[in-house]
N, C-alpha and C positions, 0 to 999 in steps of 0.2 A: 608485442606480445598480448595475447588475448587475456582479458581480465573479468573477474566476477566484481562487479560494482554495486554496492548497496547505497541508494539514494534514500535518506531517511528524513522524517520530519512529522509534525503533528498533522492531524487532519486540517484541511484548508489551507495548505501551504503550497499547492500547486504540483504535487507529485504527479498526478495522472496528466497534467497538461504538459509537464516535461517529458513523460514518457511518450506522448502522442508527438512532441515536437522531435524527439530523438528518431522516432519511427519515420516521420516526414523527411527529415535530413538524409537518412540513410538510403530510403527508397527513392529519393530525387537523385541519388548518385548511382542507382541500378542495384543496389544491394537489396536482398530479400530476407526477411526475418519471420520468426514466429513470435506472436504475442500470447502470452498466458496471462490469465486473471483468475481470480477466485471471489465470489460473492460481491460483484461490483454492484453500486447502487442502481444502475440501469438494468440489471438482470443478467442472467447466465449468458456467458459468451460475449460480453461486451466490455470494452475499455472506454470509460466515459469520464470527462472533465466537468467540473462545475461551471466552466465557461460555456458549456453547451456542446462540446466536440465530442463525437462517439465514433468508435470503430469497432470492427468485428474483431473477436479474439477466441482463443481456445479455452474453455472452461477447465482449469487444472483441478479436477475432482479429488478427494482425499486419497483414493487408491490409484490415481494415474502416476505411471512411471515417466517422468518427464525427459529423462535421457532416452528411454525406450521409444518414446514418441518421436523425438528428433531423429533418432537413427532410422525408424520406420519412414519418416518423410524423405530422408535421403535416399533410401533404398528403393523407394518408388519414383525416383527421379526428380523429387522437388529441390529446388535450390534453397539452402538455408545458410545464411551468412552470419546471424546473430540472433539473440533472444531478448525479448523485453517481457518482464514479469511485474505485473501490477498486483496490489494488495498481497504482496509476498509475506507479510506477517501471518496470513492465515494458512500458509504451506506448512507441511510437517517438516521436522528436522531432516528426515530421509529425503524428502523432495528438495530440500536445499543441498545435501550432499550430491544429488543427481544433477543439480545445476553446476556445481563445482566440477563435476565429472565432464560436463559438456564443455566447459572451459579448457580442462586439462587433456582430455582424450579426443575431442573433436576440434579444438583450436578456434573456439567461437567466443566473441565477447557475450557476456550475459549481464544485461542491466535490470536490476531488481530495485523495486520501489515499495516502500511500506512505513507504516508507523512502527515505533519500536516498543511502546508499552500500551497496556489496555487502560481501561477506565479506572482500574485499581492501582495504576502505576507499576504493574508486573510486566515483565518482558513476554512478549508472545514467543512461543518456541520458534517459529520461523525466523523472526528477527534475532533472536538470540543466536541461532545457528549462523545466520548471515554475519553476525558481528564476529563470530569465531572464525569464519572462513574466508570472508571477503578479502580481495586484494586490495580494495579501496573503499572507504566509506565517506559519503559526501552528504553533509547537512545541507539541506535546501536553504537558499539565501532569502527566499520570500518569507518573511516572518508573518504568521498568524498572530492576531492580537486578541487578548482577553478583552471582555467587556470594559475593563477599567482603563485600557489602553497600553497595559504593559504587554511585553512580548508573551505570547501563549506558549507553554512548554508541556501542558498535560492535556489529555482527551478525557472529558467527563461525560457519562452516560446520564441521560436525563428522562424522567418521567413526569408528564404534568409540569414540566419546567424545574422540577426539584432534582438535584443531583442524587443518583443511587450508586451504592458501593457494593452491592451483592448481586449475584446472578451469574449466568453463563458468560464465559469469556468472549464468546463470539455471538454477537446479536446484530444483524445487519441493520444499519439506519443511517442517518445523514444530518449534517448540521442544519439542514433547511427543512426538517420534519416539523409539523404543527405540535404545539407544546403538549397536546393531550397523547401523543404517540411517543414510542421510545425513539429517543433521538440522542444526539451528541452535541457537545459544545466544548470549544478550546478554551482553557483557563490558564492563567498564571499559577505558579506553585502556590502562592499565598491563598488565593481564592480556591483553588483545588483543596488545599488542606482544610479551609474553612467551609468548604461545600456550598459556596456561595456563587450560584449561577447568575445570569443577568436577570432572570424572572425574579429570584429570590432577593437580589439586591434592589430591584425596583420595588418590590412589595414593602422591603425594610425602610424604604425612604418615602 
């Protein structure tokens, strides 16, 4: 039976790498899929991994009807066997409903990848809807690590190396940005609560 599967985890735990691996495995078997993404670190219309792998994707803008896009592709003669959706946390609740409809009405597997909570530990709307609708939720087994060596469970937004807790929910950045820029760091719950990043911990010592 086709499924809507949500692969979740913190930043830096290999979600995009797994998405690319799933795409590789299925295309090697002669299957053809559509890759959607939103606000990837490599730019619009890209699915990229921190390992350096990049592939072309369809930028799922806020007004895009994902179900309608897939139907239009089929109607113009394209073969579509499955969908891969990276950065799924940035999609709207309505777009997640459209992905569920792809599974139920078109009989395709949909593999969605995303982080569950933002830098304030609040659920992203897309992730919340995926938790509500997914046939299966998979927590990625590659554990990102906090600077202290503990398992990282939270995403922190940083500016100048300091953790910030206010601002827009979506600001595109990465864990490898220079300290002077808006960036992100994965932390354990203890150090997220204490707002202690690797930079502030180094300064304290």
